[in-house]
C-alpha positions in Angstrom: -2.0 -23.1 83.9 -5.6 -23.7 85.1 -7.0 -21.9 88.1 -6.4 -23.8 91.3 -3.3 -25.7 90.1 -0.2 -25.3 92.4 2.6 -23.0 91.3 5.6 -24.7 89.8 8.7 -25.0 91.9 11.1 -22.1 91.7 13.8 -24.4 90.4 11.6 -25.5 87.6 10.9 -21.9 86.6 14.5 -20.9 86.7 15.5 -24.0 84.6 12.8 -23.1 82.0 14.3 -19.6 81.8 17.9 -21.0 81.6 18.7 -19.0 84.7 21.1 -20.3 87.4 21.3 -19.6 91.1 24.4 -18.9 93.1 25.3 -17.9 96.7 28.6 -16.3 97.8 29.8 -15.7 101.3 33.1 -13.7 101.4 33.8 -14.8 104.9 33.9 -18.5 104.0 35.4 -17.7 100.5 33.0 -20.2 99.0 30.6 -19.9 96.0 27.7 -22.4 95.8 26.1 -22.8 92.3 23.2 -24.9 91.0 23.4 -27.1 87.9 22.4 -24.3 85.5 24.8 -21.8 87.0 27.6 -24.3 86.8 26.8 -24.9 83.1 26.9 -21.2 82.4 30.3 -21.0 84.2 31.7 -23.6 81.7 31.6 -26.5 84.3 29.7 -29.8 84.3 25.9 -29.2 84.7 25.7 -30.3 88.4 25.4 -28.4 91.7 28.8 -27.6 93.1 30.7 -25.6 95.8 33.6 -23.6 94.4 36.3 -21.7 96.1 36.8 -18.0 95.2 39.9 -18.9 93.3 38.1 -21.5 91.2 35.3 -19.1 90.4 37.6 -16.3 89.6 39.5 -18.5 87.1 36.3 -18.7 85.1 35.8 -14.9 84.8 37.6 -12.3 82.8 40.1 -10.5 85.2 38.7 -7.1 84.5 35.1 -8.3 85.2 36.1 -9.8 88.5 37.4 -6.5 89.7 34.2 -4.8 88.5 32.1 -7.2 90.5 33.8 -6.1 93.7 33.2 -2.5 93.0 29.5 -3.1 92.0 28.8 -5.1 95.2 30.2 -2.4 97.4 28.2 0.3 95.6 25.0 -1.7 95.8 25.4 -2.2 99.5 26.1 1.5 100.0 23.1 2.5 97.9 20.7 -0.3 99.0 20.1 -1.4 95.4 20.6 -4.5 93.4 24.0 -5.4 92.1 23.9 -6.0 88.4 26.9 -6.7 86.2 27.8 -8.3 82.9 30.7 -10.7 83.0 32.6 -12.7 80.4 33.0 -16.4 81.1 36.3 -17.9 79.9 37.6 -21.5 79.4 41.0 -22.8 80.5 42.6 -21.5 77.3 41.4 -17.9 78.0 38.8 -17.9 75.3 35.5 -16.1 76.0 32.7 -18.7 76.0 29.7 -16.5 76.7 28.6 -13.3 78.4 26.3 -13.6 81.4 24.3 -11.1 83.4 24.5 -11.5 87.2 21.8 -10.0 89.5 22.0 -10.2 93.2 20.9 -8.5 96.5 24.1 -8.1 98.5 24.2 -7.5 102.3 27.1 -6.7 104.6 27.6 -8.5 107.9 29.5 -6.0 110.1 30.1 -8.6 112.8 32.0 -10.9 110.4 33.1 -8.1 108.1 31.8 -10.1 105.1 29.5 -9.6 102.2 26.7 -12.2 101.6 25.2 -12.4 98.2 22.5 -14.6 96.6 21.7 -14.0 93.0 20.9 -15.3 89.5 23.0 -15.9 86.4 21.6 -15.7 82.9 23.3 -15.7 79.5 22.8 -12.6 77.3 23.6 -12.0 73.7 26.7 -9.9 72.9 25.6 -7.3 70.5 27.6 -6.2 67.5 29.4 -2.8 67.3 26.2 -1.1 66.2 23.8 -3.0 68.4 21.3 -0.5 70.0 20.4 -0.3 73.6 16.6 -0.2 74.3 17.0 2.9 76.5 17.4 6.1 74.5 18.8 4.3 71.4 22.3 4.5 72.8 25.1 2.0 72.3 24.9 -1.1 74.5 26.9 -1.4 77.6 29.0 -4.3 76.4 31.6 -4.7 73.7 32.7 -1.3 72.3 30.9 0.6 75.0 32.9 -1.2 77.7 36.2 -0.5 75.9 35.3 3.2 75.4 34.3 3.4 79.1 37.7 2.0 80.2 39.5 4.5 78.0 37.4 7.3 79.2 38.1 6.5 82.9 41.8 6.3 82.2 41.8 9.7 80.5 39.6 11.3 83.2 41.8 9.9 86.0 44.9 11.3 84.4 43.4 14.7 83.8 42.0 15.0 87.3 45.3 13.8 88.8 47.2 16.6 87.1 44.8 19.3 88.3 46.4 21.4 91.0 43.6 23.8 92.1 39.9 23.7 92.6 39.4 25.8 89.5 41.4 23.3 87.5 39.5 20.4 88.8 36.2 22.0 87.9 37.5 22.8 84.4 38.5 19.2 83.9 35.1 17.9 85.2 33.3 20.3 82.9 35.2 18.9 79.9 34.5 15.2 80.6 32.6 13.5 77.8 31.2 10.2 79.2 30.8 7.4 76.7 27.2 7.1 75.5 25.6 9.4 78.1 27.2 12.8 78.6 25.5 15.3 81.0 24.8 18.8 79.9 25.0 20.3 83.4 27.3 19.8 86.3 27.3 21.2 89.9 29.8 20.5 92.7 28.6 21.1 96.2 30.6 21.4 99.4 29.8 21.5 103.1 30.3 24.4 105.4 28.9 23.7 108.9 25.3 22.8 108.5 24.9 24.3 105.0 25.4 22.9 101.5 27.4 25.4 99.4 28.0 25.4 95.7 31.7 25.2 94.8 31.3 25.4 91.0 29.1 24.6 88.1 29.1 24.1 84.3 26.3 24.4 81.8 24.3 27.0 83.7 24.1 30.8 83.8 25.4 32.3 87.0 22.2 34.2 87.7 20.3 30.9 87.5 22.3 29.4 90.3 21.4 31.8 93.1 19.1 29.5 95.0 21.8 26.7 95.0 24.6 28.9 96.4 23.9 28.0 100.0 21.2 25.7 101.3 20.5 24.1 104.7 21.7 20.5 104.9 18.3 19.5 106.3 16.5 20.7 103.1 14.6 18.1 101.1 17.0 18.4 98.2 18.8 15.4 96.5 22.3 16.8 97.0 21.6 17.5 100.7 20.3 14.0 101.1 23.4 12.5 99.5 25.6 14.4 101.9 23.5 13.3 104.9 23.3 9.6 104.0 26.4 9.1 101.8 24.3 7.3 99.2 23.8 8.3 95.6 20.4 9.4 94.3 19.4 8.6 90.7 16.3 10.3 89.2 15.5 8.9 85.8 12.5 11.2 85.0 11.0 14.6 86.0 8.0 12.7 87.4 10.3 10.7 89.8 12.0 13.9 90.8 8.7 15.7 91.5 7.4 12.7 93.5 10.4 12.2 95.7 11.4 15.9 96.2 8.3 18.0 95.8 9.7 20.9 97.9 12.7 21.5 95.7 11.3 20.3 92.3 10.3 23.9 91.4 14.0 24.9 91.6 15.0 22.2 89.2 12.1 22.4 86.7 13.2 25.6 84.9 16.4 23.9 83.6 14.3 21.5 81.5 16.3 18.4 82.2 15.1 14.8 82.0 17.4 12.8 84.3 19.6 13.6 87.2 22.4 11.8 89.2 23.5 13.0 92.6 26.6 11.3 93.9 28.6 11.6 97.2 32.1 13.0 97.1 33.8 10.8 99.6 37.4 10.7 100.7 38.7 8.5 103.5 35.2 7.7 104.6 34.2 11.3 105.0 31.6 12.8 102.7 33.0 16.2 101.7 30.2 17.2 99.3 28.0 16.0 96.4 28.2 16.0 92.6 25.2 16.6 90.4 25.1 15.5 86.7 22.1 16.6 84.8 21.0 15.1 81.4 18.8 16.6 78.7 17.5 13.1 77.7 16.1 10.2 79.7 18.8 7.9 81.3 17.9 4.6 82.9 21.0 4.6 85.0 21.9 1.0 84.4 24.5 -0.6 86.6 27.2 0.1 84.0 26.2 3.7 83.8 26.1 4.0 87.6 29.6 2.4 87.7 30.9 5.1 85.4 29.3 7.9 87.4 30.5 6.4 90.7 34.0 6.1 89.5 34.1 9.6 88.2 32.7 10.9 91.5 35.4 9.1 93.5 38.2 10.5 91.2 36.6 14.0 91.4 36.5 13.8 95.2 40.1 12.7 95.4 41.1 15.6 93.0 39.1 18.2 95.0 40.7 16.9 98.3 44.2 17.2 96.8 43.4 20.7 95.5 41.9 21.7 98.9 45.0 20.5 100.7 47.3 22.2 98.2 45.4 25.5 98.5 45.4 25.3 102.3 49.2 24.7 102.2 49.7 27.6 99.8 47.6 29.9 102.1 49.5 28.7 105.1 52.9 29.1 103.5 52.1 32.5 102.1 51.0 33.6 105.6 54.2 32.1 107.1 56.3 34.0 104.5 54.5 37.2 105.2 55.1 36.8 108.9 58.7 35.9 108.6 59.9 38.1 105.7 60.1 41.7 106.7 58.8 44.8 104.9 61.6 47.1 103.8 59.7 49.9 105.5 59.8 53.5 104.5 62.4 54.8 102.0 65.8 55.4 103.6 67.4 58.7 102.6 70.5 58.3 100.6 69.9 54.8 99.3 67.3 52.7 97.5 66.6 49.0 98.3 64.7 46.2 96.5 64.1 42.7 97.7 62.7 39.4 96.4 62.0 36.0 97.9 61.0 33.0 95.7 60.3 29.7 97.4 61.3 26.4 95.8 58.6 24.7 93.7 56.5 21.9 95.1 55.7 20.8 98.6 55.7 23.2 101.5 56.8 26.4 99.8 58.8 27.7 102.7 62.5 27.0 103.0 65.5 28.3 105.0 66.3 31.4 102.9 65.6 34.8 104.3 66.6 38.5 104.2 66.1 41.3 106.7 66.6 45.0 107.2 67.5 46.1 110.8 67.6 49.7 112.0 70.8 50.6 113.8 71.8 53.7 115.8 72.8 57.0 114.2 70.6 56.6 111.1 72.5 53.5 110.0 70.9 50.1 109.1 71.9 46.5 108.4 71.0 44.3 105.5 71.1 40.6 106.3 70.7 37.6 103.9 71.1 34.0 104.7 70.2 30.4 104.0 69.5 27.7 106.6 70.3 24.2 105.4 67.2 22.3 104.2 63.8 22.9 102.5 61.4 21.8 105.2 59.4 23.0 108.1 62.4 22.7 110.5 64.5 24.8 108.2 61.8 27.5 108.1 61.5 27.3 111.9 65.3 27.7 112.5 65.3 30.5 110.0 62.7 32.4 112.0 64.6 31.9 115.3 67.9 32.8 113.8 66.5 35.9 112.2 65.1 37.0 115.6 68.5 36.4 117.2 70.4 38.4 114.6 68.0 41.3 115.1 68.5 41.2 118.8 72.3 41.1 118.6 72.4 43.9 116.0 70.0 46.1 118.0 72.4 45.8 121.0 74.9 47.7 118.9 77.4 44.9 118.2 79.8 45.2 115.2 79.1 42.9 112.2 81.8 40.4 113.2 80.4 40.2 116.8 76.8 39.8 115.5 77.7 36.7 113.4 79.9 35.2 116.2 77.0 35.4 118.6 74.6 34.1 116.0 76.9 31.1 115.4 77.0 30.2 119.1 73.2 30.5 119.2 72.6 28.2 116.3 75.3 25.7 117.5 73.6 25.6 120.9 70.2 24.8 119.3 71.7 22.1 117.0 73.4 20.4 119.9 70.3 20.1 122.1 69.6 16.6 123.3 66.3 16.4 121.5 67.8 17.4 118.1 69.1 14.5 116.0 69.5 16.6 112.8 71.9 19.5 113.4 71.7 22.3 110.8 74.0 25.1 109.7 73.3 28.4 108.0 75.2 30.7 105.7 74.8 34.4 106.3 76.0 37.8 105.0 75.7 40.8 107.3 76.2 44.4 105.9 76.1 47.5 108.1 75.3 50.5 105.9 75.9 54.2 106.5 73.4 55.7 103.9 75.0 59.2 104.0 78.6 58.2 103.2 77.9 54.8 101.4 80.3 53.1 103.8 79.8 49.4 104.1 81.0 47.0 106.8 80.6 43.4 105.8 80.9 40.1 107.7 80.4 36.8 105.9 79.7 33.3 107.2 80.1 30.8 104.3 77.8 32.9 102.1 78.3 33.9 98.4 80.3 37.1 98.0 78.4 40.4 97.2 78.4 41.8 93.7 78.9 45.4 92.7 77.5 47.0 89.6 79.4 50.2 88.9 77.8 53.3 87.7 78.8 52.6 84.1 77.4 49.1 84.2 80.6 47.2 84.9 79.8 44.3 87.2 82.3 42.9 89.6 82.3 40.1 92.2 83.5 41.7 95.4 85.5 39.2 97.5 85.2 39.7 101.2 86.8 38.0 104.1 84.7 35.3 105.7 84.4 32.5 108.2 82.6 29.2 108.6 78.8 28.9 108.2 76.9 29.6 111.4 76.4 26.8 113.8 79.5 24.7 112.9 82.0 26.2 115.3 80.8 28.2 118.3 84.2 30.0 118.5 84.5 30.9 114.9 85.7 34.4 114.0 84.2 36.5 111.2 86.6 39.3 109.9 85.1 42.5 108.7 85.6 43.9 105.2 85.1 47.7 104.7 84.6 49.7 101.5 82.4 52.5 100.2 79.5 52.2 97.7 79.9 55.1 95.3 77.0 57.2 94.0 75.4 55.3 91.0 76.7 51.9 92.2 74.5 48.9 93.1 75.2 46.2 95.6 73.6 42.8 95.1 73.3 40.2 97.8 71.7 36.8 97.0 71.5 33.2 98.2 72.9 30.3 96.1 69.5 29.5 94.6 69.8 32.6 92.4 73.1 31.4 91.2 72.7 27.6 90.9 69.0 27.0 89.9 68.8 25.4 86.5 71.9 23.1 86.8 74.5 25.8 87.2 77.6 25.8 89.2 79.0 28.9 90.9 81.0 30.0 87.8 78.3 29.4 85.1 75.6 30.8 87.3 77.6 33.9 88.0 78.1 34.5 84.3 74.4 34.3 83.7 73.7 36.9 86.4 76.5 39.1 85.2 75.0 39.3 81.7 71.6 40.4 83.2 73.2 43.0 85.5 75.3 44.5 82.7 72.5 44.7 80.1 69.6 45.9 82.3 68.6 49.6 82.0 65.6 49.9 84.3 65.2 51.0 87.9 66.1 48.9 90.9 62.7 47.1 91.2 62.8 46.2 87.5 66.3 44.9 87.9 65.2 42.7 90.8 62.4 41.3 88.5 64.8 40.8 85.7 67.2 38.7 87.8 64.4 36.5 89.1 63.0 36.1 85.6 66.4 35.2 84.3 66.4 32.2 86.7 62.7 31.2 86.8 61.2 32.8 83.7 60.7 31.4 80.2 64.2 32.6 79.2 65.8 30.5 81.9 65.0 27.3 79.8 67.6 28.6 77.2 70.3 29.2 79.8 70.5 25.9 81.6 73.8 25.1 83.3 76.3 22.3 82.8 75.1 20.1 85.6 72.6 17.2 85.1 70.9 18.1 88.4 68.2 20.7 87.6 66.7 20.9 91.1 65.4 24.3 92.1 66.3 26.1 95.3 64.8 28.9 97.3 65.9 32.4 96.2 66.5 35.5 98.4 67.7 38.7 96.7 68.6 42.1 98.1 69.6 45.1 96.0 71.1 48.3 97.4 72.1 51.4 95.4 73.1 54.9 96.0 71.2 57.3 93.7 73.4 58.8 91.0 74.3 58.3 87.4 73.7 54.7 86.7 71.1 54.3 89.4 67.7 55.9 88.7 66.2 58.7 90.8 62.5 58.8 91.3 62.0 55.6 89.1 63.7 57.3 86.1 66.8 56.0 84.4 69.7 58.3 84.2 72.5 58.1 81.6 75.4 56.0 82.7 78.5 58.0 83.5 81.7 58.1 81.5 83.9 56.9 84.5 84.1 53.7 86.5 86.0 53.6 89.8 87.1 50.9 92.2 88.6 51.2 95.7 90.3 48.4 97.6 92.4 48.4 100.8 95.1 45.8 101.4 96.4 45.5 105.0 99.9 44.5 106.1 98.4 41.3 107.5 96.5 40.6 104.3 99.0 39.7 101.6 96.5 37.3 100.1 94.4 40.3 99.0 97.0 41.2 96.4 95.5 38.4 94.3 92.1 40.0 94.9 93.5 43.4 93.7 94.7 41.8 90.5 91.3 40.1 89.9 89.5 43.4 90.5 91.7 45.2 88.0 90.9 42.5 85.4 87.2 42.8 86.2 87.2 46.6 85.8 88.9 46.1 82.4 86.7 43.2 81.2 85.8 45.1 78.0 89.2 46.7 77.4 90.2 46.4 73.7 93.8 45.5 74.2 94.5 42.2 76.2 98.2 43.0 76.5 97.4 46.2 78.3 95.1 44.3 80.7 98.0 42.0 81.5 100.4 44.9 82.0 97.9 46.7 84.4 97.5 43.5 86.4 101.3 43.1 86.7 101.9 46.7 87.7 99.1 46.7 90.3 100.7 43.6 91.9 104.1 45.3 91.9 102.8 48.6 93.4 100.8 47.0 96.2 103.6 44.5 97.0 106.1 47.4 97.3 103.9 49.1 99.9 103.6 45.9 102.0 107.3 45.1 101.8 109.0 48.5 102.1 106.7 50.3 104.5 104.7 49.5 107.7 101.5 51.0 106.2 98.5 49.5 104.5 97.9 50.1 100.8 94.8 51.7 99.3 94.2 50.9 95.6 92.2 53.3 93.4 91.4 52.3 89.8 89.6 54.7 87.5 88.5 54.3 83.9 87.5 57.5 82.1 87.0 58.7 78.5 89.1 61.6 77.1 89.2 62.8 73.5 87.3 59.8 72.2 89.3 57.1 73.9 89.5 55.6 77.4 92.1 56.1 79.9 93.1 53.8 82.8 94.5 55.5 85.9 95.7 53.3 88.8 96.9 54.9 92.0 98.2 53.3 95.2 98.2 55.3 98.5 100.1 54.6 101.7 101.1 56.6 104.8 104.8 56.0 104.5 107.1 59.0 104.2 109.9 57.4 102.1 109.6 58.1 98.4 110.4 55.4 95.9 113.3 55.8 93.5 114.7 53.9 90.6 117.4 51.4 91.2 119.7 49.4 88.9 119.4 45.9 90.2 122.0 43.3 89.1 121.1 40.2 87.1 120.7 38.1 90.3 118.8 40.7 92.3 115.4 39.6 93.6 113.9 43.1 93.9 114.3 46.7 92.7 112.6 46.4 89.3 109.2 47.9 90.2 109.7 51.4 88.9 111.6 50.1 85.9 108.5 48.0 85.0 106.2 50.9 85.4 108.4 53.1 83.2 108.5 50.4 80.5 104.8 49.4 80.5 102.9 52.6 81.4 102.3 55.6 79.1 102.5 57.9 82.1 103.4 57.5 85.7 104.4 59.4 88.8 104.9 59.7 92.5 103.0 62.4 94.4 103.6 63.3 98.1 100.4 63.7 100.1 99.8 65.5 103.4 100.6 62.2 105.2 102.3 59.7 103.0 102.3 59.5 99.2 100.8 57.9 96.2 102.3 56.2 93.1 100.3 56.1 89.9 100.4 55.1 86.3 98.1 55.6 83.2 97.3 53.5 80.1 95.3 54.7 77.1 93.2 52.1 75.4 94.7 50.7 72.2 97.9 52.8 72.3 101.2 51.1 71.7 103.7 50.9 74.5 105.9 54.0 74.8 109.2 54.0 73.0 112.1 53.9 75.4 109.8 54.1 78.5 107.6 56.8 79.9 109.0 59.7 81.9 107.8 60.3 85.5 105.4 63.1 85.8 105.4 63.7 89.5 107.9 64.5 92.2 110.3 61.9 93.1 110.2 60.3 89.6 
């Protein structure tokens, strides 16, 4: 071109360069193209106006989605939008690859993007085609596929991270396709300061200046947080020119390129992410797209981790405020407690335990479970716990405490503003630490468990009533018995029994095995019970139910020091005797079945099954005789001891009646009178002993011995 000649028209220049022009207004949803752009799109070479749907049909689906992301990023950063797209025909065959460059703008009034740009065909390189920048693989073909795979893997790994430390570990391990950084820093915001959350690829002593900086500082990460726009620095010279104040801080690390990206969640910039590179990086649109996508995923992961950690801190504080300290050691007993919240979500449920001081040196142990695993269950639990403490502190008996608590919860559930009434199970135990005497009232809760001094474990059935909150007039009968020296009482919620797909029977068998086999002190026993349900071994003891949902766990252990229960954190030898006491009132004939079950539990490891059956039958006869032939209550005492290398069972039934039993000779049709005859036939020794008030009848069996020939002779008075 000679000097003075007019410049050619823009259209002629673009036509000579095989470059098309296009204009897109997202409000009108129309795309206008010139003849060259139409040809590149696989249409007749003539100017045209297309709808978004017609334009989208000519592009690869993945590339259309990428265009949207690139445009939004370019508007946010104030840069050009550059993207490579694949043009397809009606059959889905790729015709060519084109590069689109545009300068997008956003019309806030119309809430629309307006773009005017160029379209130019580019050669698709082969698998080994080099990129001019840094000799790295080109951004199309295999690079594009590896990028997509990388983003999927990175998204999956970040989604699984549950804490800030885990998120940082995942970010440090990311290997980006074709351009991996050798240094990462994550910054957060606290007030008007930029703080470092974590880093990778640096020595800790090198990061001192970056630990906390003013947001107003002329530093790329601070600018990113202030503006919400990414900063890309392709060379040390560019860094030094744009940020001369903080360049001396970055220079010692010897890097060649830096990318600072905002960590944005829900429109709020929560921090910044720095990726440093040891080699020059041009930060092409594709590379920026990868970095931006990773930054968004990283921000989401950090936000989730921050929320989860805040919830954990909140719930742990709530638990500490709601669950009591067991306080100083109580003379005469030892106590251990555990609370394990259910996994996931808000880790506070309706389970609780408490220890309440009572007059005269006594105290109460309370354990319960409010229906549900949500904030409302936790709130009701706190209110119910306060109410129980108030009623107990007033000096009410266990049955009265639960009756008042039931009316309290029923009143709360029936309030006009409550559309979700709840109930609660509860077990209340008043303890006299000097005598070991227990008074128990139960409201729909699992029965307590007794581990005897020799390790024998028994479920201790107790009288009970409806769960709290169902019937405001419900009664809660009291069960009384004594905890002997060396014995341990276990109270728990159903989560300890049923977690892992167990029903009440299979869950009880799992706990029984742990209780019987454990040799440590009370704290170690509490840990063993929890580990048996939640620890690694629990995966081998799943129950028969398909539902494996977890539940909150509350656990209380109470023991009286003695053989079988350690003193001063030491384990003493288990004694040679086991003992069980049970009272059966005149108005409690149903407890005869409880007595039989107790005898069978005491003899769970007895060598001769026939003798166990005989003992169960004789106990039933002896207790029934007291209820039928006297006006007194029966007290059953069962003892197993070892004599001369073999075990002896002694069963004794006490009553306050004065009439001594005597043998009778009932006829064939008689319905009674065979009790002493059965004892004489099945027992190896038996007798009747007068007491100061009343009497006792007893029998003995020796493990493995045959039945006596011709019947045993009575050894006591009245035989």
